[in-house]
N, C-alpha and C positions, 0 to 999 in steps of 0.2 A: 637668423635661422640658419639653425646645420643641418647638416646633412648625415645620413647612416652609406658607410660605403657599402655598397653591393655587393656580396665574394661570388664570384662565378666561376664554374669548372672548365678548365683549359681545352678538357679532350670531351664531354659529353652535349657543353655545355649549360649545364643548369646551373637554379644559384640556389646559396645556401653553401656549397663544402667546395673546398679545391680540389685537383685533383690527385694531393694524393688520398685523399678520403673517399673519391667517387667510388662505388659499386662498380660500375661498371670498366672503368681501367681495372682494380684489382681482379674485376672474373676475367679481363683479357687476358692481364700478367699471368693468371694460373692454366688459362687457355696455351701460351706459350711455353709455360714452365711443362705442360705433358709430352707438349709434341716437340721439344727442342733439348729439354731437360734448366739447371740452373747456369748451362755457362749463358746459356743467351742474353745477348747484350743490354736487353730492354729488362730479363729480370735480373740480371744481375745488380744492374741500375738501382731497379727497385729496390729488393733487400736492402742496398749499401745505405738509402737512404730514409730506409723503414728504421734497419738497426741505427742510425744515427739522430734519428727524431725518437726511438727509445732512452736511448743514451744521453740523450742532453736530458728528457724529462725527466730520466732516474735521476741525475746528478741537482736538475733545479732546484732554489731555494729563492726564500720570498729576499730581496734586497733589501729589504728594511731592519729584518730583526735576523733576517740566517735563518731561518726555519727554512725547515723541507717538506711541512704537513700546510705550505699554502703560497699564493705569491702575494705579491707587496698591494695587490688590490682586493684583497681579503683579508689584511692583515688587521689584527684589533691590537697590536700593539701599534698600528703606525697612526689607526683611530684615536687610541686612547692618546696618546702623545701630539695629535693636533689641536686636540680638545685645549689641554692642556696649556700649549701654546696659546692659542686665542685667549683663556681663560686668564693668562702673567700680560697676556699683550692687550686684553681691557684694562687691565688692572692702570698699566703702564698709561694706558691712554685717556682715563679718565682724571690724571696726575696732570697730563702734558694740557689734557684742554681747563685744567684751574687754573693751572700757572699761565698760560693767556688769560684768560678773563680778569687773572687776579692783578695779571701787568700788562693789560692795554696793548701785550704783543703779539701781534697775528696782523693778519690780513684787512689792510683799509689803514695803519695805524699809521703813525709819518713818526721817523725814528731820528736822530743827530750821532752821528758815530763819528769817532776821531780818525782819519786818514794815516795810510803810514808814510805818506811824506811830510808828513803836520799837517795841524790846522783840521778842521770839523768838516764836515759834508750834510744837507738834509735828505733822506732819503726815505722813499715811502713802498710798505710791506705789499709788493703787487699779489701773490700768492704762499701756499704753502704746497706741498707731495704731501701731501694726507698720507698716502699709502707707505712712504719710506720711513714714518714716524712710527716707532718698534720697540718695546725692549730693549733692544740689544744694539741698536744704534741711535743709542743715547749721545748727546753730546755732535751730532750729524750736521751736516750744514741743510737741514728740511724749505732755510723761507727764501727764497727769492727777493729782491729790492731793486729799487731802482732811482735816478732822482726824477722829480717828479715830473720835470720837462719830457721823458723820456717815457710816461706813463701813454700804458695804448700803444706803442708803436713797436712794427718788428724789430728787431734787434737780431747784432750781433753778440755772441756768446761773453765775448771783455767786452760787453757794455751792460751788462747785469752783473753783479751779484746774489754769491752765494750765503744765507748769516745762520746762526743754528739761534733756538732758545736762550738765551742769554741765563749767567751761570745764578743761580738766586739767594734769597738769606730768607727763612719766615719769612714765602707765600711773596717776596718783593725783591724785582732784581737788585743784586748783589753790587752798589756804585764801586765794592773795592778792587770787587775783577773787572766789571763793567763799564767803563767809563767810554765807550767808543759804543755806546745801546743804550743813550738815554731816550725817552720815549716824550714826544713832544705834544703828538696827538695820540689821544688812546684809538684802540680799534674796538667800535662797542659791540658789548654782547652778544645783541641780537642778532648781528652780522658773522660773528662766527659760529653761533652756533646755527644759521640758515646756510651755513658752506657744510656741515658737517656730512658726510658721504656717507648712505644706506649702508649698514652691518658695522661700521667706524669703530664708533664705541663699544660695541662686540667682541672688535679684537679681530674680526674676518676683514679679508680687501684678497690677500695674497698668497693665504696659507697653504693650498695648492704647492702653485708654484715655490715659497723657499722648501716645500720640502722635498720637493723635486729635482730640485735645484743639486747637482752633485756637489756641487763647490759651498754649500752650504752644511753649515753645523749642525746643521738639524736634519740632512740626508738619510741618515743611517744610526743605526744603535748596534750593529755587529761587533762593532769593536770598542766600542763603549754606553753605556746608560745613558736614558735621555737625562740631565741633570741643569735644571731651571735656575736650581740657587744661586747660582753663580751671577745671576746678569741685577740686574735693579729691577725694582718692583715700580719705583714710581720714578717720574723726575726730581734729584735732590734737590732739597727746600721749598718744594712743593705743599 
């Protein structure tokens, strides 16, 4: 449950406005102005604050597109950008899902990994960070894997490994490059399908957070237009 913050005036105690927009406080200031002139310290402070707000409003612009006609909340370009982002994300995620099902590489799979020190180890794919699967994070390590004896235990980070979806060729794992990701036991398709979060296949989930993050490449188009064509549309080889 979310709660909306109630605005309360510090001058009159009324709700729905603050001191700067309070009609009672404005009337009080005008009485002081009439009795003592514009130099009275309360009147002067009120005028400075009013001028500051007017100047800020005059120079305010949308932080997404830079327009002075609206703010970020009502920006149509932002709404269009988020919709385009989710559409491309949906295409990529469906490709990612298709790759998991075709190769059996998903939560519940048992894989054989070639370790850095030599030799091989069997690991279980225990989870997938579904939210992090995005067209612009292609190739990142989204899966968690553990040794079978450690499944279900609370572990230190060094006891858990993160792996990426193996590189594919014609819908199957490309063993020329992925010798350390051989699937021994496939993840059942029905199990994978049951795990899909609501809205994931539509490309949604964290769109608002991504566009709000000032470090994100999608935060603003003030200096460069939104161009999604440079990102992958699907998992290569899927």
